C-alpha positions as CSV (number, residue, x, y, z in Angstrom):
1,M,0.0,0.0,0.1
2,P,2.9,2.6,0.8
3,K,4.2,2.0,-2.8
4,V,0.7,2.7,-4.5
5,A,0.3,5.9,-2.3
6,K,3.5,7.0,-3.2
7,R,3.1,6.8,-6.9
8,I,-0.4,8.3,-6.8
9,D,1.1,11.3,-4.7
10,G,3.7,11.6,-7.3
11,L,1.3,11.9,-10.0
12,R,-0.8,14.5,-8.1
13,A,2.2,16.6,-7.9
14,Q,2.3,16.7,-11.6
15,V,-0.9,18.6,-11.9
16,D,-1.5,22.2,-10.7
17,K,-5.0,22.2,-9.0
18,D,-5.5,25.8,-9.3
19,K,-4.7,25.8,-13.3
20,A,-7.4,25.4,-15.8
21,Y,-5.4,23.5,-18.7
22,S,-6.3,23.7,-22.5
23,L,-7.7,20.7,-24.1
24,A,-4.3,19.5,-25.6
25,E,-2.5,20.1,-22.5
26,A,-4.9,18.2,-20.3
27,I,-5.0,15.3,-22.8
28,S,-1.1,15.1,-22.9
29,L,-1.0,15.3,-18.9
30,V,-3.6,12.4,-18.5
31,K,-1.8,10.3,-20.6
32,Q,1.5,10.9,-19.0
33,C,-0.1,10.2,-15.6
34,A,-1.8,6.9,-16.9
35,T,1.0,4.6,-15.5
36,A,-1.0,1.7,-14.2
37,K,0.0,-1.6,-15.5
38,F,-3.3,-1.9,-17.7
39,D,-4.6,0.4,-20.4
40,E,-6.5,3.1,-18.2
41,T,-9.7,4.6,-19.4
42,V,-9.7,8.2,-20.0
43,E,-12.8,9.9,-18.6
44,L,-14.5,13.3,-18.8
45,H,-16.5,14.7,-16.0
46,M,-18.8,17.9,-15.9
47,K,-20.4,19.7,-13.3
48,T,-23.6,21.3,-15.0
49,G,-25.9,24.1,-13.9
50,L,-29.0,22.0,-14.1
51,D,-31.2,20.8,-11.5
52,G,-32.4,17.2,-12.4
53,R,-35.2,17.2,-10.3
54,H,-37.1,19.3,-12.9
55,A,-38.1,17.5,-16.2
56,D,-37.2,20.3,-18.4
57,Q,-33.7,20.3,-17.0
58,Q,-32.8,16.5,-17.6
59,L,-29.9,16.1,-19.8
60,R,-29.3,12.7,-21.6
61,G,-28.4,11.6,-24.9
62,S,-25.9,9.4,-26.8
63,V,-23.0,10.0,-29.6
64,I,-21.1,7.7,-31.5
65,L,-17.4,8.4,-30.8
66,P,-15.4,8.9,-34.1
67,N,-12.3,6.8,-32.6
68,G,-14.5,4.3,-30.6
69,I,-14.1,3.6,-26.9
70,G,-11.2,0.9,-27.1
71,K,-12.9,-2.1,-25.8
72,D,-15.3,-4.7,-27.0
73,V,-18.9,-3.8,-26.4
74,R,-21.0,-6.7,-25.4
75,V,-24.4,-6.1,-26.6
76,L,-27.5,-7.9,-25.5
77,V,-30.8,-7.7,-27.6
78,F,-34.2,-8.4,-26.7
79,A,-35.9,-9.6,-30.0
80,E,-37.7,-12.3,-31.7
81,G,-38.5,-13.5,-35.1
82,E,-36.8,-11.6,-37.9
83,A,-35.4,-8.9,-35.6
84,A,-33.6,-11.6,-33.6
85,T,-31.9,-12.7,-36.7
86,S,-31.0,-9.3,-37.6
87,A,-29.5,-8.8,-34.5
88,Q,-27.5,-11.8,-34.6
89,N,-26.2,-11.1,-38.1
90,A,-25.2,-7.8,-36.8
91,G,-23.0,-9.2,-34.5
92,A,-25.0,-9.0,-31.1
93,D,-23.6,-11.2,-28.5
94,I,-26.7,-12.2,-26.6
95,V,-30.2,-12.4,-28.3
96,G,-33.4,-13.7,-27.0
97,S,-37.0,-12.7,-25.8
98,D,-38.8,-14.6,-23.0
99,D,-36.0,-16.6,-22.0
100,L,-33.7,-13.9,-21.9
101,I,-35.8,-11.7,-19.7
102,R,-36.0,-14.3,-17.2
103,R,-32.4,-14.8,-17.3
104,V,-31.8,-11.1,-16.7
105,Q,-34.3,-11.1,-13.8
106,G,-32.4,-13.9,-12.3
107,G,-29.3,-11.8,-12.2
108,F,-27.4,-12.1,-15.7
109,L,-25.7,-8.8,-16.2
110,E,-22.6,-9.8,-18.2
111,F,-23.3,-7.2,-21.1
112,D,-22.4,-3.7,-21.6
113,V,-25.5,-2.3,-23.7
114,A,-29.0,-3.7,-23.9
115,I,-31.2,-2.9,-26.8
116,A,-34.8,-4.0,-27.2
117,Q,-37.2,-4.4,-30.0
118,R,-40.1,-2.0,-29.5
119,E,-42.7,-4.5,-29.5
120,L,-41.1,-6.3,-26.7
121,M,-41.1,-3.3,-24.3
122,G,-44.2,-4.4,-22.7
123,K,-42.2,-7.3,-21.2
124,V,-38.8,-5.8,-21.1
125,G,-40.3,-2.7,-19.0
126,G,-40.4,-5.2,-15.8
127,L,-36.6,-5.2,-15.8
128,G,-36.4,-1.6,-14.7
129,R,-35.5,-2.4,-11.2
130,V,-32.6,-4.5,-12.3
131,L,-31.4,-2.6,-15.3
132,G,-32.2,1.1,-14.3
133,P,-29.9,1.6,-11.4
134,R,-26.9,0.4,-13.6
135,G,-27.9,2.4,-16.8
136,L,-28.5,-0.4,-19.0
137,M,-32.3,-0.1,-19.4
138,P,-33.3,0.2,-23.0
139,N,-34.7,3.7,-24.0
140,P,-35.9,5.3,-27.0
141,R,-34.1,8.4,-26.3
142,N,-30.6,6.8,-26.9
143,N,-31.8,4.5,-29.6
144,T,-31.8,1.4,-27.8
145,V,-35.6,0.8,-28.1
146,V,-36.2,0.2,-31.7
147,G,-38.4,-1.1,-34.4
148,A,-37.3,-4.5,-36.0
149,E,-36.3,-2.8,-39.0
150,D,-33.4,-0.8,-37.1
151,I,-32.2,-3.6,-35.0
152,A,-29.1,-4.2,-37.0
153,R,-28.4,-0.3,-37.2
154,S,-28.4,-0.1,-33.4
155,V,-26.4,-3.0,-32.6
156,N,-23.8,-1.7,-35.2
157,E,-23.8,1.8,-33.4
158,A,-23.5,0.1,-29.9
159,K,-20.3,-2.0,-31.3
160,S,-18.9,1.1,-32.9
161,G,-18.5,2.8,-29.6
162,R,-21.7,4.7,-29.0
163,V,-21.6,6.2,-25.6
164,D,-24.8,7.2,-23.5
165,F,-24.7,9.9,-21.2
166,R,-27.0,11.5,-18.4
167,I,-26.7,13.7,-15.4
168,D,-26.4,11.8,-12.0
169,R,-28.4,12.9,-8.9
170,T,-25.8,15.4,-8.2
171,N,-26.2,16.9,-11.7
172,V,-22.6,15.7,-12.9
173,L,-21.8,13.8,-16.1
174,H,-19.5,11.1,-16.1
175,V,-18.5,9.8,-19.6
176,I,-15.9,7.5,-21.1
177,L,-13.6,9.1,-23.9
178,G,-11.5,6.2,-24.8
179,K,-8.1,4.5,-23.6
180,A,-4.9,6.0,-22.4
181,S,-3.4,4.1,-25.4
182,F,-5.2,6.3,-28.0
183,T,-3.0,9.1,-29.4
184,E,-3.8,12.5,-28.4
185,E,-5.6,13.3,-31.8
186,Q,-8.0,10.3,-31.3
187,L,-8.7,11.4,-27.7
188,M,-9.4,15.2,-29.0
189,G,-11.5,13.9,-31.7
190,N,-13.6,12.0,-29.1
191,L,-13.7,15.0,-26.7
192,R,-15.0,17.4,-29.2
193,A,-17.6,15.0,-30.5
194,M,-18.7,14.5,-26.9
195,V,-18.8,18.2,-25.9
196,D,-20.8,18.9,-29.2
197,E,-23.5,16.4,-28.7
198,I,-23.9,17.6,-24.9
199,Q,-24.4,21.0,-26.1
200,R,-26.9,20.0,-28.7
201,N,-29.0,18.3,-26.0
202,R,-29.2,21.4,-23.8
203,P,-32.3,21.0,-22.1
204,S,-35.0,23.7,-22.6
205,G,-35.3,24.5,-19.0
206,A,-31.6,25.1,-18.6
207,K,-30.7,28.7,-17.3
208,G,-27.2,30.4,-17.5
209,D,-24.1,28.3,-18.2
210,L,-24.6,24.5,-19.0
211,I,-21.3,23.4,-18.1
212,R,-19.9,24.9,-14.8
213,T,-16.7,22.7,-14.3
214,A,-15.0,20.2,-16.5
215,S,-12.0,17.7,-15.8
216,L,-10.2,14.8,-17.5
217,T,-8.8,11.8,-15.6
218,S,-7.6,8.3,-16.4
219,T,-8.7,5.3,-14.1
220,M,-6.0,5.6,-11.7
221,G,-4.9,9.3,-12.4
222,P,-5.4,12.6,-11.0
223,G,-8.1,14.7,-12.5
224,V,-7.1,17.7,-14.8
225,R,-9.4,20.7,-14.9
226,L,-10.3,22.0,-18.2
227,D,-10.4,25.4,-19.7
228,L,-14.0,26.5,-19.7
229,V,-13.5,28.9,-22.6
230,E,-12.1,26.0,-24.9
231,I,-14.6,23.7,-23.6
232,K,-17.6,25.9,-25.1
233,G,-15.7,26.4,-28.3
234,A,-14.9,22.7,-29.0
235,A,-18.6,22.3,-30.3
236,S,-18.0,25.1,-32.7
237,A,-14.7,23.2,-33.8
238,V,-16.6,20.3,-34.6
239,N,-19.5,22.0,-36.5
240,N,-17.2,24.0,-38.6
241,N,-15.0,20.8,-39.7
């Protein structure tokens, strides 16, 4: 334990807590501090000015990151008939209907994304208590509840690195941007795409600045505070490219 604490203290000493870093500086520093023996995940954390207790201040959505997330995504699909066949052909890892619903009710949770055929939501809806708290419940707003004709597209999007986001109970967003092994250019592309989509989903009831603070970190690394002016300009950069 002392060796781990010493390593973490050393990493923290590399970051100026009082400085707001440019996006390029922050990405470089996060990669530099990702010294664990595994490929650490790079995350973006944003404190918003929202109050999620109000329906018109809920922030949620999804984005397909241009450079993926650096991991194999296990996709489960609730479907039957031709929709089930389409899901299997598109590369879904687990496909089923009534039998699969019972399996999940029994505690099976070895998957990263759940997609449901719209016609089965009457049955899948009963899994809310199991999947909801884990952020796995299919939802039309993030394209995980779809018609049979769109099952294959939804599976392909999930496999390609689609990331769902929503504010938590403290009105903070926590999202994955990729892996520390990604190049700085890949992480920058994912960061800009994520910020752009968050801005696009600004709730109608939002007042003032949507993003109050933002930071980047890796799984075992220290947080690096981001320059808010540059964060707000990231969406414009995406739209102009």
